[in-house]
VEXVO-905965 format. One record per residue (C-alpha): residue number from 1; residue in three letters; x, y, z. Coordinates in steps of 0.02 Angstrom, whole numbers, plus 50000, padded with zeros to 5 digits. Example, Ala and Ser with C-alpha at 12.3 -4.5 7.8 and 13.67 -1.06 7.14 Angstrom:
[r 1 'Ala' [50615 49775 50390]] [r 2 'Ser' [50684 49947 50357]] 
//
This chain:
[r 1 'Met' [48975 51937 51463]] [r 2 'Glu' [49102 52004 51339]] [r 3 'Lys' [49078 51962 51155]] [r 4 'Ser' [49241 51862 51150]] [r 5 'Asp' [49181 51758 51298]] [r 6 'Asn' [49020 51720 51205]] [r 7 'Ile' [49121 51663 51054]] [r 8 'Asp' [49232 51553 51162]] [r 9 'Val' [49083 51465 51238]] [r 10 'Phe' [49000 51447 51068]] [r 11 'Leu' [49154 51367 50988]] [r 12 'Ala' [49185 51253 51136]] [r 13 'Lys' [49006 51190 51127]] [r 14 'Trp' [49022 51163 50938]] [r 15 'Ala' [49185 51066 50956]] [r 16 'Ser' [49108 50953 51088]] [r 17 'Gly' [48947 50925 50989]] [r 18 'Glu' [48832 51019 51111]] [r 19 'Leu' [48756 51145 50989]] [r 20 'Ser' [48573 51131 50944]] [r 21 'Glu' [48524 51091 50765]] [r 22 'Glu' [48464 51270 50741]] [r 23 'Glu' [48631 51340 50803]] [r 24 'Ile' [48731 51222 50690]] [r 25 'Asn' [48629 51270 50536]] [r 26 'Ala' [48657 51454 50571]] [r 27 'Phe' [48844 51427 50598]] [r 28 'Lys' [48861 51331 50434]] [r 29 'Lys' [48799 51483 50340]] [r 30 'Ser' [48942 51591 50406]] [r 31 'Lys' [49095 51621 50297]] [r 32 'Asp' [49213 51554 50432]] [r 33 'Tyr' [49130 51385 50458]] [r 34 'Thr' [49223 51292 50320]] [r 35 'Leu' [49395 51342 50384]] [r 36 'Tyr' [49352 51296 50564]] [r 37 'Glu' [49290 51126 50503]] [r 38 'Thr' [49452 51098 50404]] [r 39 'Ile' [49558 51134 50558]] [r 40 'Leu' [49453 51021 50670]] [r 41 'Glu' [49455 50875 50546]] [r 42 'Gly' [49642 50897 50517]] [r 43 'Thr' [49679 50877 50701]] [r 44 'Lys' [49583 50712 50700]] [r 45 'Leu' [49685 50639 50557]] [r 46 'Leu' [49859 50686 50612]] [r 47 'Glu' [49949 50575 50737]] [r 48 'Val' [49982 50705 50871]] [r 49 'Pro' [49952 50710 51059]] [r 50 'Thr' [49773 50737 51117]] [r 51 'Val' [49721 50918 51100]] [r 52 'Asp' [49608 51012 51222]] [r 53 'Arg' [49494 51089 51090]] [r 54 'Glu' [49421 51219 51208]] [r 55 'Lys' [49595 51285 51246]] [r 56 'Leu' [49634 51280 51060]] [r 57 'Phe' [49488 51394 51021]] [r 58 'Asp' [49535 51505 51169]] [r 59 'Arg' [49703 51533 51083]] [r 60 'Ile' [49618 51570 50918]] [r 61 'Gln' [49518 51707 51001]] [r 62 'Glu' [49667 51797 51077]] [r 63 'Asp' [49682 51909 50924]] [r 64 'Val' [49497 51944 50908]] [r 65 'Ser' [49450 52126 50945]] [r 66 'Lys' [49342 52155 51098]] [r 67 'Glu' [49261 52308 51018]] [r 68 'Lys' [49074 52303 50983]] [r 69 'Lys' [49089 52272 50797]] [r 70 'Val' [49079 52127 50675]] [r 71 'Val' [49246 52039 50659]] [r 72 'Ser' [49310 51878 50580]] [r 73 'Leu' [49317 51733 50702]] [r 74 'Ile' [49481 51675 50624]] [r 75 'Pro' [49647 51768 50649]] [r 76 'Gly' [49776 51764 50511]] [r 77 'Trp' [49885 51629 50590]] [r 78 'Ala' [49738 51507 50589]] [r 79 'Tyr' [49736 51515 50399]] [r 80 'Ala' [49919 51464 50401]] [r 81 'Ile' [49875 51315 50512]] [r 82 'Ala' [49739 51260 50391]] [r 83 'Ala' [49857 51279 50243]] [r 84 'Ser' [49990 51176 50333]] [r 85 'Ile' [49865 51039 50372]] [r 86 'Ala' [49811 51034 50190]] [r 87 'Leu' [49992 51020 50133]] [r 88 'Ile' [50031 50881 50258]] [r 89 'Leu' [49876 50782 50213]] [r 90 'Gly' [49908 50804 50027]] [r 91 'Tyr' [50088 50748 50047]] [r 92 'Thr' [50034 50594 50147]] [r 93 'Leu' [49899 50546 50023]] [r 94 'Phe' [50021 50563 49877]] [r 95 'Phe' [50155 50454 49954]] [r 96 'Asn' [50029 50321 50009]] [r 97 'Gln' [49935 50316 49845]] [r 98 'Asn' [49930 50141 49770]] [r 99 'Ile' [49948 50119 49583]] [r 100 'Thr' [49856 49957 49544]] [r 101 'His' [49854 49846 49389]] [r 102 'Gln' [49740 49695 49377]] [r 103 'Ser' [49707 49568 49239]] [r 104 'Gly' [49543 49477 49208]] [r 105 'Phe' [49499 49296 49172]] [r 106 'Gly' [49600 49228 49027]] [r 107 'Glu' [49689 49394 49006]] [r 108 'Arg' [49873 49442 48998]] [r 109 'Leu' [49916 49621 49044]] [r 110 'Ala' [50080 49708 49001]] [r 111 'Ile' [50138 49846 49119]] [r 112 'Thr' [50281 49972 49111]] [r 113 'Leu' [50338 50022 49285]] [r 114 'Pro' [50402 50199 49329]] [r 115 'Asp' [50587 50153 49305]] [r 116 'Gly' [50555 50072 49136]] [r 117 'Ser' [50552 49893 49204]] [r 118 'Glu' [50418 49782 49128]] [r 119 'Ala' [50293 49660 49201]] [r 120 'Ile' [50167 49545 49116]] [r 121 'Leu' [50023 49485 49223]] [r 122 'Asn' [49948 49313 49195]] [r 123 'Ala' [49759 49287 49209]] [r 124 'Lys' [49669 49352 49367]] [r 125 'Ser' [49825 49430 49442]] [r 126 'Lys' [49849 49594 49534]] [r 127 'Leu' [50004 49703 49553]] [r 128 'Tyr' [50019 49869 49645]] [r 129 'Tyr' [50150 49988 49712]] [r 130 'Lys' [50154 50147 49814]] [r 131 'Lys' [50184 50294 49698]] [r 132 'Gly' [50280 50406 49819]] [r 133 'Ser' [50397 50275 49890]] [r 134 'Trp' [50441 50214 49715]] [r 135 'Glu' [50493 50389 49665]] [r 136 'Asn' [50608 50389 49818]] [r 137 'Thr' [50704 50244 49736]] [r 138 'Asp' [50623 50103 49837]] [r 139 'Arg' [50574 49989 49694]] [r 140 'Ile' [50444 49880 49781]] [r 141 'Val' [50291 49799 49702]] [r 142 'Phe' [50158 49689 49783]] [r 143 'Leu' [50091 49538 49688]] [r 144 'Asp' [49941 49424 49707]] [r 145 'Gly' [49945 49302 49562]] [r 146 'Glu' [50076 49270 49428]] [r 147 'Ala' [50189 49391 49336]] [r 148 'Phe' [50344 49390 49227]] [r 149 'Phe' [50466 49532 49262]] [r 150 'Lys' [50602 49611 49156]] [r 151 'Val' [50693 49725 49278]] [r 152 'Lys' [50809 49867 49228]] [r 153 'Lys' [50972 49881 49323]] [r 154 'Gly' [50970 50001 49470]] [r 155 'Asn' [50926 49996 49654]] [r 156 'Thr' [50858 49835 49727]] [r 157 'Phe' [50693 49783 49649]] [r 158 'Thr' [50580 49684 49766]] [r 159 'Val' [50420 49585 49735]] [r 160 'Lys' [50321 49552 49894]] [r 161 'Ser' [50177 49434 49928]] [r 162 'Asp' [50119 49394 50105]] [r 163 'Asn' [50278 49338 50196]] [r 164 'Asn' [50370 49302 50033]] [r 165 'Ala' [50492 49414 49940]] [r 166 'Val' [50598 49411 49782]] [r 167 'Ser' [50743 49536 49769]] [r 168 'Val' [50850 49577 49618]] [r 169 'Leu' [50955 49717 49541]] [r 170 'Gly' [50919 49682 49357]] [r 171 'Thr' [50857 49519 49284]] [r 172 'Gln' [50710 49421 49211]] [r 173 'Phe' [50606 49306 49321]] [r 174 'Asn' [50432 49236 49349]] [r 175 'Val' [50337 49241 49514]] [r 176 'Asn' [50179 49143 49552]] [r 177 'Ala' [50114 49194 49723]] [r 178 'Ser' [49952 49171 49820]] [r 179 'Ser' [49903 49141 50001]] [r 180 'Asp' [49951 48957 49990]] [r 181 'Phe' [50077 48950 49847]] [r 182 'Phe' [50244 49031 49805]] [r 183 'Glu' [50353 48988 49655]] [r 184 'Val' [50497 49082 49571]] [r 185 'Ile' [50587 49043 49409]] [r 186 'Cys' [50743 49139 49354]] [r 187 'Tyr' [50769 49165 49167]] [r 188 'Glu' [50915 49287 49174]] [r 189 'Gly' [51032 49356 49306]] [r 190 'Lys' [51018 49313 49491]] [r 191 'Val' [50870 49312 49610]] [r 192 'Lys' [50858 49305 49800]] [r 193 'Val' [50701 49216 49860]] [r 194 'Glu' [50634 49226 50039]] [r 195 'Asn' [50484 49138 50114]] [r 196 'Gly' [50485 49205 50292]] [r 197 'Thr' [50591 49066 50367]] [r 198 'Ser' [50717 49024 50229]] [r 199 'Ser' [50808 49112 50088]] [r 200 'Lys' [50885 49048 49927]] [r 201 'Ile' [50983 49125 49784]] [r 202 'Ile' [50946 49055 49611]] [r 203 'Thr' [51020 49095 49440]] [r 204 'Lys' [50969 49074 49258]] [r 205 'Gly' [50880 48908 49226]] [r 206 'Gln' [50842 48874 49408]] [r 207 'Ala' [50674 48872 49498]] [r 208 'Val' [50612 48855 49676]] [r 209 'Arg' [50443 48824 49756]] [r 210 'Ser' [50405 48856 49939]] [r 211 'Val' [50337 48702 50028]] [r 212 'Asp' [50305 48721 50215]] [r 213 'Ser' [50466 48803 50280]] [r 214 'Ser' [50586 48740 50145]] [r 215 'Phe' [50612 48753 49957]] [r 216 'Glu' [50590 48626 49818]] [r 217 'Glu' [50714 48656 49677]] [r 218 'Trp' [50726 48607 49494]] [r 219 'Glu' [50805 48664 49332]] [r 220 'Leu' [50735 48706 49160]] [r 221 'Asn' [50792 48761 48987]] [r 222 'Asp' [50651 48882 48944]] [r 223 'Thr' [50695 49063 48904]] [r 224 'Thr' [50523 49137 48948]] [r 225 'Pro' [50367 49074 49039]] [r 226 'Ser' [50258 48970 48925]] [r 227 'Trp' [50099 49059 48983]] [r 228 'Thr' [50158 49219 48897]] [r 229 'Val' [50133 49130 48730]] [r 230 'Gly' [49968 49045 48770]] [r 231 'Glu' [50012 48884 48861]] [r 232 'Ser' [50027 48845 49046]] [r 233 'Ser' [50158 48718 49098]] [r 234 'Phe' [50194 48633 49264]] [r 235 'Val' [50336 48535 49344]] [r 236 'Asn' [50283 48419 49486]] [r 237 'Thr' [50154 48549 49538]] [r 238 'Pro' [50017 48517 49668]] [r 239 'Leu' [49855 48481 49574]] [r 240 'Gln' [49765 48620 49668]] [r 241 'Gln' [49876 48749 49581]] [r 242 'Val' [49842 48670 49411]] [r 243 'Ile' [49655 48680 49445]] [r 244 'Ser' [49674 48861 49498]] [r 245 'Ala' [49764 48900 49333]] [r 246 'Leu' [49621 48819 49235]] [r 247 'Glu' [49492 48922 49328]] [r 248 'Lys' [49584 49085 49296]] [r 249 'Gln' [49612 49052 49111]] [r 250 'Phe' [49437 48992 49068]] [r 251 'Lys' [49328 49081 49198]] [r 252 'Ile' [49258 48920 49269]] [r 253 'Thr' [49233 48839 49439]] [r 254 'Ile' [49303 48665 49470]] [r 255 'Lys' [49236 48562 49616]] [r 256 'Ser' [49373 48447 49680]] [r 257 'Glu' [49303 48383 49845]] [r 258 'His' [49303 48201 49785]] [r 259 'Ile' [49486 48190 49732]] [r 260 'Gly' [49656 48215 49814]] [r 261 'Ile' [49712 48390 49768]] [r 262 'Asp' [49886 48366 49843]] [r 263 'Gln' [49940 48244 49707]] [r 264 'Arg' [50069 48315 49586]] [r 265 'Tyr' [50055 48352 49400]] [r 266 'Ser' [50187 48379 49265]] [r 267 'Gly' [50132 48437 49093]] [r 268 'Gly' [50032 48581 49024]] [r 269 'Phe' [49878 48644 48933]] [r 270 'Ala' [49842 48768 48793]] [r 271 'His' [49735 48920 48830]] [r 272 'Asp' [49629 48912 48672]] [r 273 'Asn' [49514 48762 48707]] [r 274 'Leu' [49437 48713 48874]] [r 275 'Gln' [49388 48536 48826]] [r 276 'Asn' [49563 48497 48763]] [r 277 'Ala' [49640 48571 48920]] [r 278 'Leu' [49529 48466 49034]] [r 279 'His' [49567 48305 48940]] [r 280 'Thr' [49754 48342 48934]] [r 281 'Ile' [49765 48359 49123]] [r 282 'Phe' [49633 48243 49196]] [r 283 'Asp' [49643 48097 49074]] [r 284 'Ala' [49828 48079 49116]] [r 285 'Met' [49786 48074 49302]] [r 286 'Asp' [49637 47954 49288]] [r 287 'Ile' [49518 48087 49349]] [r 288 'Lys' [49342 48101 49280]] [r 289 'Phe' [49261 48270 49247]] [r 290 'Ile' [49079 48315 49211]] [r 291 'Phe' [48996 48483 49174]] [r 292 'Ile' [48863 48528 49303]] [r 293 'Asp' [48827 48683 49199]] [r 294 'Lys' [48926 48777 49066]] [r 295 'Asn' [49039 48859 49195]] [r 296 'Thr' [49048 48727 49333]] [r 297 'Ile' [49145 48562 49326]] [r 298 'Glu' [49149 48422 49454]] [r 299 'Leu' [49295 48302 49470]] [r 300 'Ser' [49292 48122 49532]] [r 301 'Lys' [49400 47968 49525]] [r 302 'Glu' [49363 47850 49380]] 
//
């Protein structure tokens, strides 16, 4: 059998996983192993039609000399293929790279976005965006939690969360979004709010909250969110969201199985004292609270 035929069979067996452990160890010591491995892995990652690997290696061997001498298993064009794969994978990884910012319990985190727009995250909130797509002028961020945005004028700026979206050109607004809650308050300019089934445009001093498939609306005179200066405030808000805000600010767990968490609360609490915050909210609602331990609170009706 010709030497090139032996190489063909060897490579085909390697690609299909039929080499013995001894043969694999010997192959790994060769100078050409790394490049062959790069090419093979690259073909697995790219979304291309299924490749007959045996035929692929047959093509690679077309330029290999049949003379009885030591030659490189890789022709020059194979190096170009490997370089192209590396470039494509690098390009894909760059454009899909997520830049993530996350705040901790009781923490506020200020962020400057690539276009100079600003965001402040409330406690236990997460914001991220795809680096490459942003640099292609698609100003899209993804939010889980609460954030106040000051957006510079330019292309459409969009905040996404689950099926919800807020779109603006340049304005100031607050978004509070989680898997079961979505609320937007506009402090300057104009904001388009979408919840998957409905859309609403609000302007300065207006607010909306998504409830089922519709929006609740109200107005306010504030110029910035109160939480940015150390106090959380609520307007006819489901109690479950108020409890969630307490947990995020004070790093506690509140057990609410014995009360109705769908009842509404209007008011607020300061972030500097847990006991005062608990009394401010639950005394007004005739709800009793007891500490099970220093970080766990149980609620019940009085």
